[in-house]
Backbone bond lengths (Angstrom), bond angles and torsions (degrees), N, CA, C in turn:
res aa  C-N    CA-C-N  psi(-1)  N-CA   C-N-CA  omega(-1)  CA-C   N-CA-C  phi
1 M - - - 1.463 - - 1.535 110.79 -
2 K 1.328 115.41 -43.66 1.469 119.46 179.04 1.519 110.95 -62.05
3 F 1.348 115.71 -38.32 1.462 120.04 179.44 1.533 110.44 -63.22
4 L 1.348 116.43 -43.53 1.462 121.56 179.82 1.526 110.86 -61.84
5 I 1.336 115.71 -43.42 1.467 120.42 178.81 1.528 110.60 -62.46
6 S 1.339 115.46 -40.15 1.473 120.21 179.80 1.527 110.96 -63.51
7 V 1.341 115.54 -42.87 1.471 120.29 179.09 1.523 110.62 -61.95
8 I 1.343 116.42 -44.59 1.467 121.30 179.78 1.527 110.24 -62.16
9 C 1.322 116.44 -41.51 1.474 120.52 -179.96 1.524 111.20 -64.23
10 V 1.340 116.54 -41.69 1.465 120.65 179.50 1.519 110.45 -63.56
11 L 1.347 116.50 -45.21 1.472 120.46 179.52 1.521 110.74 -62.59
12 W 1.342 116.26 -43.08 1.455 119.85 179.79 1.527 110.90 -64.10
13 L 1.315 117.17 -39.61 1.460 121.50 178.66 1.524 110.74 -63.27
14 M 1.331 115.16 -41.77 1.464 119.34 178.47 1.519 111.22 -60.35
15 L 1.336 115.69 -42.07 1.460 119.84 -179.17 1.518 111.44 -68.16
16 C 1.320 116.71 -39.09 1.466 120.12 -180.00 1.516 111.46 -68.09
17 I 1.329 116.64 -40.67 1.463 120.83 -177.42 1.508 111.31 -64.50
18 Q 1.315 117.43 -38.61 1.459 118.17 -170.98 1.527 111.99 -139.09
19 S 1.319 115.33 53.76 1.453 118.83 179.81 1.516 111.81 -62.20
20 V 1.349 116.77 -28.06 1.455 119.44 178.45 1.522 111.37 -63.67
21 E 1.337 117.19 -23.33 1.451 121.79 178.86 1.524 112.20 -81.18
22 N 1.309 117.18 -13.11 1.462 119.21 -168.00 1.518 111.46 -103.78
23 H 1.326 116.05 106.60 1.450 119.97 179.65 1.530 112.01 -76.94
24 F 1.337 116.78 -2.96 1.462 120.53 -179.61 1.525 111.34 -58.15
25 F 1.361 117.47 -43.16 1.452 121.00 -178.12 1.526 111.27 -66.37
26 E 1.337 116.46 -39.27 1.462 119.94 177.38 1.524 109.77 -64.45
27 W 1.337 116.33 -43.53 1.466 121.29 177.55 1.535 110.49 -59.25
28 A 1.347 117.66 -45.79 1.465 122.22 -179.15 1.532 110.85 -64.27
29 W 1.322 117.04 -39.74 1.455 120.64 -178.92 1.533 110.81 -65.03
30 H 1.323 117.38 -40.79 1.457 120.42 177.32 1.528 111.07 -65.07
31 K 1.333 117.04 -36.22 1.462 120.34 177.09 1.538 110.53 -63.01
32 I 1.334 115.65 -43.28 1.465 120.41 179.68 1.527 110.50 -63.85
33 K 1.334 116.32 -43.07 1.461 120.33 180.00 1.519 111.69 -62.27
34 R 1.348 116.18 -34.68 1.465 119.13 179.96 1.532 111.56 -72.17
35 V 1.340 116.46 -27.73 1.461 120.16 175.03 1.535 109.74 -71.36
36 I 1.342 115.12 -43.03 1.464 120.11 179.97 1.521 110.98 -68.44
37 D 1.336 114.93 -44.06 1.461 120.65 -178.51 1.529 108.99 -125.89
38 P 1.349 117.86 101.58 1.472 121.55 -177.97 1.524 113.28 -59.16
39 H 1.337 116.53 -19.29 1.469 119.81 -178.83 1.533 112.08 -85.25
40 E 1.319 115.13 -6.62 1.466 118.83 177.19 1.529 108.81 -64.66
41 S 1.309 116.17 121.28 1.469 120.05 -174.05 1.515 111.90 -94.94
42 E 1.318 114.74 150.81 1.459 122.21 174.80 1.515 109.23 -78.21
43 R 1.309 117.02 140.50 1.463 119.69 175.15 1.523 109.08 -77.74
44 S 1.320 115.81 128.99 1.457 120.49 177.53 1.511 109.96 -88.03
45 L 1.320 115.98 154.34 1.456 119.88 174.27 1.525 109.08 -59.90
46 D 1.303 116.53 134.88 1.470 122.94 -177.61 1.523 106.64 -129.62
47 C 1.315 116.53 92.14 1.463 122.17 -162.82 1.523 114.57 -56.08
48 G 1.327 113.16 141.71 1.457 121.33 170.04 1.505 116.75 79.18
49 L 1.337 117.40 6.90 1.463 121.10 -178.95 1.520 109.91 -114.32
50 S 1.325 115.35 146.93 1.457 120.85 178.97 1.519 109.24 -127.74
51 D 1.342 116.17 135.11 1.464 120.35 175.63 1.526 111.06 -70.76
52 V 1.330 116.14 -20.82 1.468 121.53 -179.63 1.525 108.83 -106.46
53 P 1.321 118.78 121.37 1.468 120.57 179.90 1.530 111.51 -61.21
54 Q 1.322 115.62 137.07 1.463 119.76 175.29 1.529 110.36 -76.12
55 I 1.303 115.36 146.22 1.467 121.21 171.67 1.519 105.10 -107.19
56 L 1.320 116.35 93.18 1.458 121.61 -170.34 1.525 111.02 -94.58
57 P 1.323 116.41 134.48 1.465 119.20 177.89 1.520 111.09 -75.60
58 E 1.334 116.66 136.22 1.460 120.02 171.00 1.513 109.38 -85.56
59 K 1.326 115.24 -25.79 1.455 120.88 178.13 1.520 107.46 -150.79
60 M 1.310 116.08 129.06 1.455 119.89 179.42 1.529 109.25 -86.50
61 D 1.320 116.86 134.96 1.458 119.12 177.50 1.528 111.75 -124.42
62 T 1.332 115.90 13.66 1.450 120.75 173.17 1.511 108.42 -132.83
63 P 1.318 119.81 151.47 1.461 121.07 -167.10 1.526 115.66 -75.74
64 R 1.328 115.01 135.86 1.456 124.88 164.13 1.523 114.61 67.27
65 V 1.306 114.65 152.22 1.460 119.99 177.30 1.517 110.33 -60.12
66 T 1.335 117.74 -33.02 1.451 120.69 -175.45 1.514 113.56 -90.07
67 G 1.304 118.02 -11.37 1.452 119.09 179.56 1.505 111.32 -121.46
68 G 1.323 116.55 8.42 1.443 120.22 -171.32 1.507 114.52 -108.80
69 I 1.321 116.54 -116.83 1.458 121.98 -168.30 1.526 111.03 -91.93
70 S 1.331 115.80 129.29 1.458 120.45 176.62 1.521 109.50 -76.10
71 A 1.333 115.28 138.84 1.462 119.94 174.50 1.521 109.07 -77.65
72 A 1.339 117.03 148.41 1.464 120.18 173.95 1.527 108.75 -58.60
73 D 1.325 117.17 138.00 1.464 121.32 -176.22 1.518 111.60 -53.49
74 H 1.344 115.93 125.29 1.462 124.64 176.05 1.525 113.46 67.30
75 S 1.328 117.18 18.92 1.464 119.31 179.16 1.527 112.30 -80.74
76 F 1.346 117.14 -12.88 1.464 122.17 172.17 1.534 107.15 -121.95
77 P 1.347 117.56 75.33 1.481 120.38 -170.31 1.521 114.70 -69.71
78 W 1.319 117.70 -3.80 1.473 120.82 176.75 1.518 112.00 -91.07
79 M 1.321 117.92 -6.98 1.459 121.20 -179.47 1.524 111.20 -72.09
80 V 1.319 116.56 132.82 1.463 121.35 175.53 1.526 109.53 -133.38
81 N 1.319 114.38 162.84 1.460 122.72 169.88 1.518 108.25 -102.65
82 V 1.302 117.50 129.46 1.462 122.26 174.30 1.524 106.61 -101.51
83 L 1.319 116.12 115.01 1.464 120.69 -173.15 1.519 111.04 -113.09
84 N 1.331 115.79 121.87 1.465 122.20 169.99 1.527 106.66 -88.01
85 V 1.326 115.36 98.38 1.461 120.80 -170.38 1.523 112.08 -64.19
86 K 1.323 117.27 -39.63 1.461 121.03 -176.06 1.520 111.95 -69.55
87 S 1.335 116.41 -44.41 1.470 120.23 -178.18 1.518 112.93 -93.24
88 M 1.352 117.30 -6.02 1.461 123.33 179.18 1.523 112.71 57.06
89 K 1.311 116.05 41.94 1.459 121.89 174.29 1.529 108.37 -113.65
90 S 1.324 115.95 135.50 1.459 118.29 -178.35 1.521 111.41 -125.54
91 C 1.328 114.72 155.49 1.463 122.89 178.88 1.519 108.48 -140.91
92 G 1.319 115.11 177.44 1.446 120.20 171.76 1.516 110.49 -93.70
93 G 1.307 115.44 178.69 1.453 121.90 177.19 1.512 108.68 -173.78
94 A 1.325 116.54 174.71 1.458 120.82 -178.84 1.521 110.18 -138.89
95 I 1.337 115.87 140.97 1.466 122.12 176.93 1.527 108.65 -78.38
96 I 1.337 116.74 126.86 1.469 120.28 177.09 1.526 111.86 -123.40
97 G 1.334 117.08 -1.55 1.450 121.51 179.03 1.514 109.98 -164.06
98 P 1.343 118.39 170.45 1.469 121.58 -176.15 1.525 114.55 -55.53
99 N 1.323 117.26 -29.71 1.469 119.63 176.96 1.527 110.70 -137.42
100 T 1.330 116.01 30.21 1.462 120.34 -172.14 1.523 111.56 -129.29
101 I 1.326 114.84 128.66 1.469 122.85 179.48 1.522 108.29 -121.79
102 V 1.325 116.27 142.99 1.458 120.14 173.16 1.528 108.17 -115.12
103 T 1.320 115.76 138.15 1.462 121.64 -179.63 1.525 108.18 -149.78
104 A 1.324 116.79 -174.19 1.465 121.00 177.08 1.525 110.00 -83.30
105 A 1.316 116.75 142.68 1.466 120.73 -179.92 1.529 111.21 -62.60
106 H 1.334 116.76 -34.91 1.469 118.18 -177.68 1.532 112.05 -70.92
107 C 1.345 116.61 -8.76 1.466 120.75 176.20 1.522 112.42 -81.38
108 I 1.316 116.87 -13.17 1.470 120.53 -179.38 1.526 108.48 -86.26
109 I 1.312 115.78 102.64 1.470 121.63 -176.56 1.527 110.75 -111.34
110 D 1.333 116.19 -48.23 1.465 120.79 -178.62 1.529 111.40 -90.34
111 E 1.320 115.12 167.29 1.460 120.70 171.56 1.529 108.84 -69.03
112 P 1.348 118.23 155.32 1.471 120.89 -178.22 1.525 114.13 -50.61
113 K 1.334 117.68 -37.59 1.462 119.92 -177.56 1.527 112.16 -66.90
114 Y 1.335 117.04 -17.31 1.461 121.08 177.90 1.529 111.78 -106.09
115 M 1.327 116.58 20.77 1.462 120.95 179.80 1.524 110.61 -119.95
116 S 1.326 115.65 152.29 1.462 122.36 173.03 1.519 109.10 -139.52
117 V 1.318 116.00 152.02 1.459 122.09 173.24 1.522 107.48 -115.02
118 I 1.329 115.92 128.13 1.463 121.31 179.35 1.526 107.76 -101.21
119 A 1.331 116.13 116.01 1.460 121.52 -178.42 1.523 110.13 -121.18
120 G 1.324 116.42 150.76 1.459 120.68 177.62 1.509 114.18 84.57
121 A 1.330 118.17 15.22 1.467 121.68 -178.73 1.520 110.33 -115.26
122 S 1.315 116.02 147.94 1.469 119.62 175.13 1.523 112.20 -130.92
123 T 1.342 116.96 -3.59 1.459 121.07 177.07 1.530 109.14 -133.84
124 L 1.315 115.28 173.45 1.460 120.80 177.72 1.520 110.96 -61.03
125 L 1.336 117.99 -38.17 1.464 120.88 179.26 1.527 110.84 -61.16
126 G 1.321 116.00 -40.21 1.460 119.60 177.65 1.511 111.87 -65.85
127 R 1.334 116.73 -33.88 1.457 120.20 179.86 1.518 111.99 -76.49
128 L 1.333 117.43 -15.49 1.459 120.99 175.40 1.523 111.91 -91.20
129 N 1.316 117.00 -9.53 1.464 122.12 -176.45 1.531 110.17 -80.93
130 L 1.317 116.97 115.40 1.457 121.41 -174.25 1.527 113.19 -65.29
131 F 1.342 118.14 -21.54 1.462 120.45 177.10 1.526 111.72 -68.02
132 N 1.323 117.28 -15.16 1.467 121.33 -179.23 1.530 112.39 -94.41
133 Y 1.341 116.72 6.07 1.456 121.04 -176.44 1.535 110.41 -94.31
134 Y 1.332 115.57 137.62 1.461 121.92 179.12 1.530 108.77 -125.32
135 A 1.325 115.78 128.47 1.464 120.97 -179.63 1.527 110.30 -72.19
136 V 1.324 115.52 149.81 1.464 122.71 -178.08 1.527 109.16 -100.16
137 S 1.330 116.23 133.28 1.471 119.38 178.01 1.523 111.81 -96.77
138 E 1.348 116.70 -45.52 1.460 120.71 -177.87 1.525 110.36 -144.89
139 V 1.323 114.60 156.62 1.461 121.65 175.79 1.524 108.58 -132.60
140 F 1.330 116.53 135.05 1.461 121.20 179.45 1.529 109.06 -124.26
141 I 1.310 115.92 112.46 1.462 122.25 179.43 1.520 109.18 -94.52
142 H 1.321 116.55 139.27 1.468 119.70 -179.32 1.531 109.52 -55.11
143 P 1.329 117.47 132.70 1.471 120.35 -175.70 1.525 114.17 -61.70
144 K 1.342 117.77 -20.54 1.462 120.21 -179.75 1.524 112.85 -96.92
145 F 1.334 117.03 5.96 1.466 119.38 -179.02 1.512 111.44 -64.08
146 S 1.332 114.75 137.44 1.467 120.57 172.85 1.516 108.60 -146.71
147 L 1.322 116.11 150.12 1.470 121.62 178.65 1.512 109.11 -83.01
148 C 1.299 117.68 136.54 1.443 127.80 -24.78 1.513 107.94 -120.40
149 C 1.318 121.44 130.75 1.445 128.69 9.28 1.527 108.62 -151.24
150 D 1.317 117.06 60.17 1.456 120.16 178.89 1.531 110.25 -70.02
151 Y 1.336 116.03 139.00 1.466 122.87 178.02 1.527 110.78 47.63
152 D 1.317 114.28 53.03 1.463 122.15 -173.24 1.535 110.28 -83.16
153 I 1.316 115.40 75.44 1.464 120.32 -177.97 1.517 109.59 -149.89
154 A 1.337 115.57 143.55 1.470 121.46 178.05 1.520 109.05 -144.02
155 I 1.317 115.66 150.72 1.460 123.13 176.84 1.520 108.87 -110.53
156 I 1.321 116.25 130.57 1.469 122.19 177.87 1.524 108.53 -111.54
157 K 1.321 116.05 128.99 1.462 121.25 175.16 1.532 108.69 -104.40
158 L 1.321 115.98 133.28 1.456 122.11 -178.22 1.523 110.94 -94.15
159 K 1.329 116.39 153.05 1.457 120.66 177.63 1.528 111.21 -74.45
160 K 1.331 116.52 -27.75 1.456 121.77 -176.66 1.525 109.37 -117.83
161 T 1.330 116.36 143.69 1.459 121.37 -179.97 1.521 110.95 -77.88
162 L 1.319 115.72 136.89 1.459 121.84 175.76 1.522 109.37 -80.18
163 E 1.337 116.02 137.83 1.457 120.32 177.79 1.523 109.71 -108.50
164 R 1.313 115.02 139.71 1.464 121.98 -179.50 1.526 110.33 -61.81
165 S 1.320 115.77 133.92 1.457 121.89 176.68 1.519 107.83 -156.05
166 K 1.294 116.48 -176.40 1.467 120.97 175.93 1.517 110.06 -60.66
167 M 1.331 116.92 -30.42 1.457 121.98 -174.88 1.520 113.07 -94.38
168 I 1.337 117.95 -16.52 1.464 120.22 -172.60 1.531 110.96 -132.48
169 N 1.305 116.10 129.23 1.458 123.75 171.25 1.520 107.62 -160.69
170 S 1.308 117.26 172.10 1.465 121.17 179.28 1.523 110.52 -101.96
171 I 1.326 115.67 163.86 1.458 122.14 173.06 1.531 108.07 -104.15
172 C 1.332 116.62 149.26 1.466 120.62 -177.74 1.534 110.84 -77.19
173 L 1.313 115.07 150.08 1.455 121.77 172.03 1.521 109.28 -92.85
174 P 1.333 118.64 156.12 1.468 120.69 176.66 1.526 111.08 -54.63
175 K 1.326 115.82 147.77 1.462 120.34 -176.89 1.518 112.57 -78.30
176 E 1.313 116.09 -27.11 1.455 119.83 -175.86 1.519 110.77 -123.73
177 E 1.330 115.33 144.30 1.464 119.87 175.31 1.527 109.42 -70.69
178 N 1.323 115.13 146.29 1.464 122.56 177.35 1.534 112.53 57.78
179 E 1.346 116.23 27.62 1.468 119.91 177.97 1.525 109.90 -66.40
180 R 1.314 116.77 128.52 1.462 121.92 -176.37 1.526 110.91 -100.54
181 L 1.307 116.06 137.88 1.454 121.87 177.20 1.522 109.85 -94.58
182 K 1.307 115.60 138.80 1.460 119.77 178.87 1.529 110.43 -74.62
183 P 1.332 117.19 142.87 1.466 119.59 175.84 1.524 111.12 -55.16
184 E 1.322 115.15 142.80 1.464 125.08 -179.67 1.523 113.03 75.27
185 T 1.339 117.88 9.56 1.459 120.07 170.77 1.525 108.97 -62.64
186 T 1.321 116.62 135.99 1.468 121.20 179.68 1.527 110.18 -77.74
187 A 1.315 116.39 131.78 1.462 122.21 177.78 1.520 108.98 -136.79
188 F 1.325 115.97 168.94 1.458 120.78 179.55 1.522 109.83 -131.32
189 I 1.319 114.78 145.85 1.459 122.10 174.84 1.521 108.04 -120.59
190 A 1.317 116.74 157.35 1.457 120.59 179.65 1.522 109.05 -149.96
191 G 1.338 115.22 150.44 1.457 118.60 178.81 1.511 112.46 177.78
192 W 1.336 114.85 170.21 1.463 122.21 177.93 1.531 111.45 -106.55
193 G 1.315 117.63 12.46 1.459 120.57 -174.67 1.518 112.96 -57.02
194 G 1.332 115.67 150.67 1.464 121.05 179.87 1.514 112.25 -68.96
195 K 1.306 116.69 158.02 1.466 120.51 -176.88 1.518 112.84 -82.14
196 Y 1.332 117.10 -7.91 1.460 120.17 -179.91 1.534 109.87 -93.03
197 P 1.344 118.33 147.84 1.470 120.24 -178.70 1.516 113.36 -54.39
198 T 1.336 118.05 -45.22 1.468 122.33 179.30 1.524 108.49 -152.75
199 G 1.345 115.00 172.51 1.457 119.13 168.69 1.512 115.11 110.94
200 D 1.339 114.99 174.60 1.460 122.42 -175.73 1.525 112.94 -67.17
201 M 1.346 117.46 -20.35 1.455 120.29 179.71 1.526 111.31 -64.11
202 N 1.329 117.38 -15.24 1.457 121.48 -179.41 1.531 113.22 -92.98
203 S 1.326 117.41 4.51 1.465 121.06 -171.27 1.523 112.67 -54.90
204 F 1.332 117.42 -43.52 1.460 120.22 -177.66 1.524 112.39 -97.31
205 G 1.327 117.40 -6.78 1.450 120.32 179.21 1.513 111.97 68.42
206 S 1.319 116.10 -164.88 1.455 120.98 179.94 1.529 110.09 -79.70
207 F 1.322 117.06 157.22 1.465 120.82 -178.44 1.526 110.47 -69.93
208 H 1.333 116.76 -48.30 1.465 121.58 177.57 1.525 110.34 -101.55
209 L 1.324 115.37 152.50 1.460 120.34 170.99 1.529 108.45 -62.47
210 K 1.335 116.19 130.86 1.461 121.27 -178.55 1.525 110.56 -104.71
211 Q 1.308 115.60 154.46 1.450 121.71 178.03 1.523 109.92 -132.31
212 G 1.329 115.79 153.19 1.457 120.54 178.99 1.512 111.43 -146.37
213 L 1.300 115.45 148.35 1.462 122.41 177.84 1.521 108.94 -98.28
214 V 1.333 116.21 129.16 1.470 121.17 178.63 1.523 109.14 -134.16
215 Y 1.326 115.60 168.07 1.455 121.58 179.65 1.523 109.80 -122.04
216 I 1.329 115.97 133.58 1.453 120.92 176.63 1.532 108.49 -65.27
217 K 1.328 116.43 133.45 1.466 120.76 -178.22 1.536 110.09 -106.02
218 S 1.302 114.70 159.12 1.467 120.10 -179.39 1.526 110.51 -69.37
219 N 1.322 115.58 156.60 1.468 119.98 178.93 1.525 110.88 -61.48
220 E 1.322 116.67 -37.41 1.465 120.96 179.89 1.533 110.40 -62.45
221 Y 1.320 116.02 -43.84 1.469 121.05 178.63 1.529 109.97 -61.55
222 C 1.338 116.36 -45.67 1.465 120.69 -176.88 1.529 111.58 -64.19
223 K 1.335 116.03 -37.54 1.472 120.08 -179.43 1.526 111.42 -69.28
224 Q 1.323 117.21 -29.05 1.463 120.48 177.12 1.527 111.19 -68.28
225 V 1.331 115.82 -33.46 1.475 120.41 -178.67 1.523 111.24 -85.29
226 F 1.340 116.62 -41.54 1.462 121.41 -178.99 1.533 108.60 -123.32
227 S 1.300 116.65 110.29 1.472 120.46 -177.35 1.521 111.86 -63.91
228 S 1.333 117.35 -24.08 1.473 121.15 -177.99 1.526 112.25 -90.19
229 F 1.311 118.30 2.06 1.470 121.62 -175.57 1.524 111.00 -59.91
230 D 1.345 116.11 131.36 1.460 122.77 -178.77 1.521 108.54 -117.10
231 E 1.321 117.81 109.79 1.467 121.80 -175.22 1.523 112.91 -66.46
232 Y 1.339 118.58 -17.37 1.462 121.44 179.37 1.527 111.76 -91.55
233 D 1.311 116.74 -3.78 1.456 121.66 -177.44 1.528 111.83 -125.55
234 E 1.328 116.71 -24.38 1.459 120.30 -169.14 1.533 112.88 -132.50
235 I 1.329 114.09 161.00 1.462 124.02 171.47 1.520 105.83 -127.95
236 C 1.315 117.36 142.88 1.464 117.33 171.57 1.528 109.03 -121.83
237 A 1.311 115.33 146.46 1.461 121.71 -176.39 1.517 109.18 -149.15
238 T 1.324 115.48 151.56 1.455 119.42 -179.03 1.524 110.00 -160.53
239 N 1.307 114.84 171.76 1.459 122.42 172.65 1.522 106.57 -149.59
240 T 1.326 114.99 74.27 1.464 120.13 -174.74 1.529 112.03 -68.13
241 N 1.323 117.04 -27.10 1.467 119.25 -179.80 1.515 112.02 -63.73
242 D 1.335 116.17 -35.30 1.454 120.75 -176.02 1.525 112.97 -111.15
243 N 1.363 116.52 11.15 1.469 120.52 174.81 1.526 113.54 61.03
244 V 1.328 116.65 47.07 1.467 120.60 -178.95 1.517 109.84 -107.08
245 D 1.329 115.75 132.11 1.458 120.14 -178.89 1.519 108.48 -161.87
246 S 1.339 116.39 165.60 1.462 122.18 172.51 1.522 108.91 -88.13
247 R 1.331 115.81 162.15 1.454 121.65 179.56 1.519 109.93 -134.47
248 E 1.326 115.51 176.30 1.455 121.32 177.09 1.528 109.47 -55.92
249 G 1.308 117.42 130.46 1.465 121.91 -176.66 1.516 112.49 101.27
250 D 1.348 117.20 -18.64 1.463 120.69 176.99 1.519 111.76 -84.28
251 S 1.332 117.73 -13.81 1.469 121.82 -179.57 1.523 110.96 -50.64
252 G 1.325 115.65 142.93 1.455 120.47 179.04 1.508 114.07 86.97
253 G 1.339 116.66 -14.39 1.453 121.03 179.86 1.523 111.91 -75.49
254 P 1.329 117.28 169.63 1.458 120.90 -172.31 1.526 115.03 -87.96
255 L 1.327 114.49 146.28 1.465 123.11 163.02 1.527 104.07 -101.34
256 M 1.334 117.22 112.55 1.461 122.19 -166.98 1.525 111.40 -116.81
257 I 1.324 114.73 147.52 1.460 120.94 175.95 1.522 108.52 -131.48
258 L 1.327 115.88 132.31 1.460 122.27 177.86 1.523 108.78 -88.84
259 N 1.331 115.99 117.77 1.459 121.32 -179.45 1.527 109.35 -75.54
260 G 1.331 115.56 124.72 1.460 120.21 -176.91 1.508 114.00 -74.18
261 T 1.331 117.97 -12.88 1.467 121.58 -178.41 1.519 112.15 -89.81
262 D 1.341 116.89 -55.40 1.469 119.30 -178.72 1.529 112.49 -98.44
263 H 1.344 116.38 -2.68 1.467 122.60 175.88 1.533 112.25 59.00
264 R 1.321 114.86 34.79 1.456 121.23 174.33 1.529 109.63 -112.51
265 W 1.334 114.81 155.47 1.451 121.12 178.24 1.520 110.01 -90.92
266 Y 1.340 115.48 136.31 1.465 122.02 -179.54 1.522 109.77 -120.52
267 L 1.324 114.39 142.87 1.462 121.86 179.63 1.524 109.34 -92.90
268 F 1.327 116.92 117.15 1.458 119.96 -179.87 1.523 113.12 -113.96
269 G 1.323 117.68 -14.53 1.456 118.94 -179.65 1.513 112.33 -154.86
270 I 1.318 115.56 158.45 1.462 124.06 174.72 1.521 107.67 -117.59
271 T 1.334 116.90 125.68 1.460 121.07 -178.76 1.524 110.03 -55.98
272 S 1.333 116.24 121.46 1.463 120.93 -173.15 1.530 112.08 -114.93
273 H 1.329 117.35 -66.08 1.461 119.36 -178.04 1.520 110.39 -158.40
274 G 1.318 114.54 175.74 1.462 120.98 179.78 1.508 109.50 -175.47
275 A 1.312 115.12 -166.21 1.469 119.64 -177.36 1.514 111.99 -75.57
276 N 1.373 117.73 -31.35 1.464 122.57 179.55 1.522 112.13 54.07
277 T 1.331 115.54 45.54 1.463 121.58 179.70 1.514 109.46 -121.87
278 E 1.312 116.52 170.09 1.461 120.68 176.98 1.520 111.46 -66.99
279 T 1.335 116.74 -28.53 1.461 120.86 174.58 1.517 108.54 -81.01
280 I 1.331 116.76 119.47 1.457 120.76 -175.16 1.522 110.76 -68.66
281 K 1.327 115.29 124.82 1.456 122.65 175.28 1.531 107.97 -128.86
282 P 1.323 118.63 166.84 1.462 119.69 -177.78 1.522 112.50 -59.42
283 G 1.330 115.05 144.19 1.453 120.45 170.05 1.518 108.48 -89.07
284 V 1.319 116.90 148.89 1.465 121.57 179.93 1.525 108.41 -108.99
285 Y 1.320 115.15 132.97 1.458 122.31 -174.65 1.529 109.65 -123.87
286 S 1.323 115.94 135.12 1.456 120.46 176.30 1.522 108.11 -70.30
287 S 1.324 117.01 124.23 1.458 122.07 -174.09 1.536 111.22 -71.36
288 I 1.323 116.02 129.33 1.463 121.40 178.99 1.520 111.49 -79.07
289 A 1.339 117.00 -42.85 1.464 120.95 -175.27 1.528 111.88 -59.66
290 D 1.331 116.93 -29.45 1.458 121.13 -179.75 1.528 112.92 -81.28
291 K 1.333 116.54 -5.24 1.475 120.04 -175.12 1.523 111.92 -127.52
292 L 1.328 117.27 22.43 1.459 120.42 -177.02 1.532 112.02 -63.18
293 N 1.321 117.93 -36.07 1.473 120.32 179.15 1.524 111.00 -60.97
294 F 1.342 115.80 -42.24 1.464 120.46 178.21 1.523 110.34 -64.87
295 I 1.335 117.83 -45.45 1.460 122.03 -176.44 1.528 111.11 -64.70
296 R 1.317 117.10 -45.07 1.466 120.93 -173.90 1.528 112.91 -66.30
297 K 1.309 117.64 -20.37 1.474 120.21 177.12 1.520 111.88 -63.62
298 Y 1.350 116.81 -24.01 1.458 120.70 -172.96 1.522 113.44 -114.38
299 L 1.335 117.57 8.67 1.462 119.69 177.82 1.533 110.74 -80.09
């Protein structure tokens, strides 16, 4: 009995400390409104838009996505944590449909029944809040995936449908298959990865979701750095001038581009691998535009 009371107290404390992180109350309120007023409509996912304006860096002056600039809370509402509960390994991911998440294939370690997706969180407190956890029903790894890291992409299907809120929305997919990005195109990465290259110190990652500005590099440049680089499967991007890079725990997170015409965010890459050293080198991202046929099968 004492144990049960302790658990209830801890959960209640978590909710009180960070109610702004918990979309559960917003979800419950909309349910109540729909009971009171049957004409009250559910908000549908509207890709690439955020109710919270992003505070985007024009120039990074602190190191790495994981040690640098915190993103405004809930300004990237498609960001999720993919948690392998049994092995206690976590990655990033992005919402692309009401019950569909895209992440890196190498992030899939446990069986679906031992996995959870944390949505609607922007801080560590939100990621500890059990109301933000979504059970996984199925996982689909690209049939050409191999370690490490060809066709590094996987689709996660959730048991429960995500509802649009201030904290939750999807990111848009590229409009055209095999769409190529011009070198030096500005892109953004985001994640909760730890600031250390490797090790147990990264277990909980950063407290706030971090963001970084990077530039798409030419295929020739990428091949000089990584001999295995495949321009039909991968994108590489970096910002060596400002020391921006992904770290352990950022895998599976999005490489995003803000479209200047429709002002929506588009997903062009999934954080896959890199040098993971103190010397900043390009990060390699699994290309989304080259895998749209695979992704659309599971939307």
